[in-house]
C-alpha positions as CSV (number, residue, x, y, z in Angstrom):
1,M,54.2,58.2,148.1
2,S,57.9,57.1,148.2
3,G,59.4,55.4,151.2
4,E,61.3,58.6,152.1
5,E,58.1,60.7,151.8
6,L,56.2,58.1,154.0
7,Y,58.7,58.2,156.8
8,D,59.3,62.0,156.6
9,S,55.5,62.5,157.0
10,M,55.2,59.9,159.8
11,G,58.1,61.4,161.8
12,A,57.7,60.5,165.5
13,D,54.7,58.2,164.7
14,Y,57.2,55.7,163.2
15,E,59.1,55.7,166.5
16,T,55.8,55.1,168.3
17,M,54.4,52.5,165.9
18,V,57.4,50.0,166.2
19,S,57.5,47.6,169.2
20,W,61.1,48.4,169.9
21,D,61.6,46.4,173.0
22,A,60.5,43.2,171.4
23,R,62.4,43.9,168.2
24,I,65.6,44.7,169.9
25,A,65.3,41.6,172.2
26,N,64.8,39.4,169.1
27,E,67.5,40.9,166.8
28,T,70.5,42.2,168.8
29,P,71.7,38.9,170.2
30,F,72.3,37.7,166.6
31,F,74.3,40.8,165.8
32,R,76.4,40.6,169.1
33,R,77.4,37.0,168.3
34,L,78.1,37.7,164.6
35,F,80.2,40.8,165.2
36,E,82.2,39.1,167.9
37,E,82.8,36.0,165.8
38,R,83.9,38.1,162.8
39,G,85.9,40.7,164.7
40,V,83.7,43.6,163.5
41,R,84.8,47.0,164.7
42,R,83.3,49.4,162.1
43,V,79.6,49.2,161.1
44,L,77.5,50.9,158.5
45,D,73.7,50.8,159.2
46,V,72.0,51.4,155.9
47,A,68.4,52.7,156.1
48,C,69.0,53.2,159.9
49,G,65.7,54.9,160.5
50,V,65.5,56.3,164.0
51,G,68.9,54.7,164.8
52,R,67.9,52.2,167.5
53,H,70.3,49.5,166.2
54,A,73.1,52.0,165.5
55,V,72.9,53.3,169.0
56,I,73.1,49.7,170.4
57,F,76.1,48.9,168.1
58,A,77.8,52.1,169.4
59,S,77.1,51.1,173.0
60,W,79.2,47.9,172.3
61,G,82.2,50.1,171.6
62,L,81.9,49.9,167.8
63,A,82.5,52.8,165.4
64,V,79.1,53.3,163.7
65,T,77.7,55.2,160.8
66,G,74.0,55.4,160.1
67,A,72.6,56.3,156.7
68,D,69.0,57.1,155.9
69,P,67.2,59.3,153.3
70,S,64.6,60.6,155.8
71,A,65.5,63.9,157.5
72,A,62.8,63.4,160.0
73,L,64.0,60.0,161.0
74,L,67.6,61.1,161.2
75,D,66.6,63.9,163.6
76,L,65.1,61.3,165.9
77,A,68.2,59.1,165.5
78,R,70.5,61.9,166.6
79,A,68.3,62.5,169.6
80,N,68.3,58.8,170.5
81,A,72.1,58.7,170.2
82,A,72.5,61.9,172.4
83,E,70.1,60.4,175.0
84,A,72.1,57.2,175.1
85,G,75.4,59.1,175.3
86,V,77.0,57.4,172.3
87,D,78.7,58.8,169.2
88,V,77.1,57.8,165.9
89,R,77.8,59.5,162.6
90,F,74.6,60.0,160.7
91,V,74.5,60.7,157.0
92,R,71.5,61.6,154.9
93,T,71.5,59.5,151.7
94,D,69.4,57.0,149.8
95,F,70.5,53.5,148.7
96,L,71.8,54.7,145.4
97,G,74.0,57.5,146.8
98,L,75.9,55.5,149.4
99,T,79.3,55.5,147.9
100,K,79.1,59.3,147.3
101,A,77.8,60.2,150.8
102,V,79.5,57.7,153.1
103,E,83.2,58.0,153.9
104,G,85.5,55.2,155.0
105,S,85.3,51.4,154.9
106,F,83.5,48.9,157.2
107,D,83.9,45.5,158.6
108,A,80.1,45.0,158.4
109,V,77.2,46.7,156.6
110,V,73.6,46.0,157.8
111,C,70.4,46.8,156.0
112,I,67.4,45.5,157.9
113,G,63.8,46.3,158.7
114,N,62.5,45.3,155.2
115,S,64.1,48.4,153.8
116,L,65.5,47.2,150.4
117,P,62.0,46.4,149.0
118,H,61.4,50.2,148.9
119,L,63.4,50.0,145.7
120,L,60.9,48.9,143.0
121,D,63.4,48.1,140.3
122,L,65.6,45.0,140.8
123,A,68.4,46.7,138.8
124,Q,68.4,49.4,141.5
125,V,68.5,46.8,144.3
126,E,71.5,45.2,142.6
127,D,73.1,48.7,142.4
128,A,72.5,49.2,146.1
129,L,74.0,45.9,147.0
130,A,77.1,46.6,144.8
131,Q,77.5,50.0,146.6
132,M,77.3,48.3,150.0
133,R,79.9,45.7,148.9
134,S,82.2,48.5,147.7
135,L,82.1,50.0,151.2
136,L,83.1,46.7,152.8
137,E,86.6,45.6,153.6
138,P,87.8,42.3,152.0
139,G,86.2,39.6,154.2
140,G,83.6,42.0,155.4
141,T,80.0,41.0,156.2
142,L,76.8,42.2,154.8
143,V,73.5,41.5,156.7
144,V,70.2,42.1,154.8
145,Q,66.8,41.3,156.3
146,T,63.6,41.6,154.3
147,R,60.1,40.0,154.7
148,S,59.9,36.6,152.9
149,A,58.5,37.3,149.4
150,E,57.5,33.7,149.1
151,R,55.3,34.0,152.2
152,I,53.8,37.3,151.1
153,W,52.8,35.8,147.8
154,A,51.3,32.8,149.5
155,R,49.3,34.9,152.0
156,G,48.0,37.5,149.6
157,S,46.6,40.7,150.9
158,H,46.7,40.8,154.7
159,L,46.6,42.8,157.9
160,L,49.7,43.0,160.1
161,S,49.3,42.9,163.9
162,P,47.9,46.2,165.2
163,T,50.0,48.4,167.5
164,L,48.1,50.1,170.4
165,R,49.7,53.0,172.3
166,R,48.6,55.4,175.1
167,I,50.6,58.7,175.1
168,G,49.4,61.3,177.6
169,D,45.7,61.7,177.0
170,R,45.8,60.3,173.4
171,D,45.0,56.7,172.3
172,L,46.7,55.6,169.2
173,I,46.1,52.5,167.0
174,F,48.4,51.7,164.1
175,L,47.1,49.3,161.4
176,R,49.2,48.1,158.5
177,L,47.4,46.6,155.6
178,V,49.4,45.0,152.8
179,D,47.7,44.9,149.4
180,V,49.4,42.2,147.3
181,H,49.5,42.7,143.5
182,A,52.6,40.9,142.3
183,P,55.4,41.8,141.6
184,T,54.7,44.7,144.1
185,T,52.7,45.4,147.1
186,T,51.1,48.5,148.7
187,L,51.7,49.2,152.3
188,N,48.9,51.2,153.9
189,V,49.7,52.7,157.3
190,I,46.5,53.7,159.1
191,R,46.7,55.7,162.2
192,L,43.6,56.0,164.5
193,T,43.8,58.7,167.1
194,R,41.5,59.5,169.9
195,E,41.9,62.5,172.1
196,G,38.8,63.1,174.1
197,G,35.8,61.3,172.6
198,D,36.2,61.0,168.9
199,W,38.4,58.9,166.7
200,N,40.3,60.4,163.8
201,A,41.8,58.4,160.9
202,D,44.9,59.1,158.8
203,T,46.2,56.9,156.0
204,K,49.6,56.9,154.3
205,T,50.7,54.5,151.6
206,T,53.8,53.4,149.8
207,Q,54.9,50.8,147.3
208,L,57.3,47.9,147.9
209,R,58.8,45.2,145.7
210,P,59.4,42.0,147.7
211,I,62.6,40.2,146.9
212,A,62.5,36.4,146.5
213,K,65.4,34.3,147.7
214,D,66.5,33.2,144.1
215,E,66.4,36.9,143.1
216,M,68.6,37.8,146.1
217,E,71.1,35.0,145.3
218,T,71.4,36.3,141.7
219,M,71.8,39.9,142.6
220,L,74.4,39.2,145.4
221,A,76.5,37.2,143.0
222,R,76.3,40.0,140.3
223,A,77.1,42.6,143.0
224,G,80.4,40.8,143.8
225,F,79.7,38.8,146.9
226,A,81.4,35.4,147.0
227,S,79.1,33.6,149.4
228,A,75.9,34.0,151.3
229,E,73.9,32.1,154.0
230,Y,70.1,32.4,154.1
231,Y,67.9,32.1,157.2
232,G,64.2,32.5,158.0
233,D,64.7,34.4,161.3
234,Y,67.3,35.8,163.7
235,R,67.5,32.5,165.5
236,L,69.2,31.2,162.2
237,T,66.4,28.8,161.3
238,P,67.1,27.7,157.7
239,F,65.1,29.7,155.2
240,G,61.8,27.9,154.4
241,G,60.2,29.9,151.6
242,A,56.5,30.4,152.4
243,D,57.1,28.9,155.9
244,S,59.4,31.7,156.9
245,D,58.4,35.2,157.9
246,D,61.8,36.7,157.0
247,L,64.7,36.3,154.6
248,L,67.8,37.0,156.6
249,V,71.0,37.0,154.5
250,V,74.6,37.0,155.8
251,A,76.9,37.5,152.8
252,T,80.7,37.7,152.7
253,N,82.8,40.0,150.6
254,R,86.0,38.2,149.5
255,G,86.9,40.7,146.8
256,V,89.2,43.7,146.8
257,R,87.6,47.0,148.0
258,E,87.0,49.3,145.1
């Protein structure tokens, strides 16, 4: 199934599966520093999912728009924003419809959570990057985070750390198995549920196309970005290829907004 179909079918399970406290603690100090250093006031969160980052950005007093193709995740995002008492504008659109669906211009565009690899054609990735750039003001900042393709290829097929949850009288275990078959991978999301005595299993799959650093460099240049910095994590460790879990990109738009 496509990424949109996967997340629509998972719905609240996606919210449950992600270890949000750890993720927010790891990622948001980077964004706070970056936005303050660059005077960011308006943010577009592309592939915003359940809106956790968008809600935090809004809590800092920023004007935030969140965009995502999944209606189910956007419903959760709106609920999260309402619960936090912040105003976030949410728009349903995929990567390739950004400029048609999103109004206004932004000081920063972020696309994190390994979202871009859901596009399996690099020409589409380049198109998405170009659309993000066109929504940026001159001097605006793009932040992209994906899993390190170089590390994925080096590891081969592998199992990510399981997530265990207890919700009411239900036990949940989420397993994510990555099947590697370059140039793409298959992400298998396996949910084990026990309510009472028996375990039940449900599996959903989607395809991803990891993006190597040299591919990202080429596409950013073609998309119109003048410069970019590459890190291996949110602590700004220099990108180390197969030694890095992530590819974190901070690119600057020095062109004229289209």
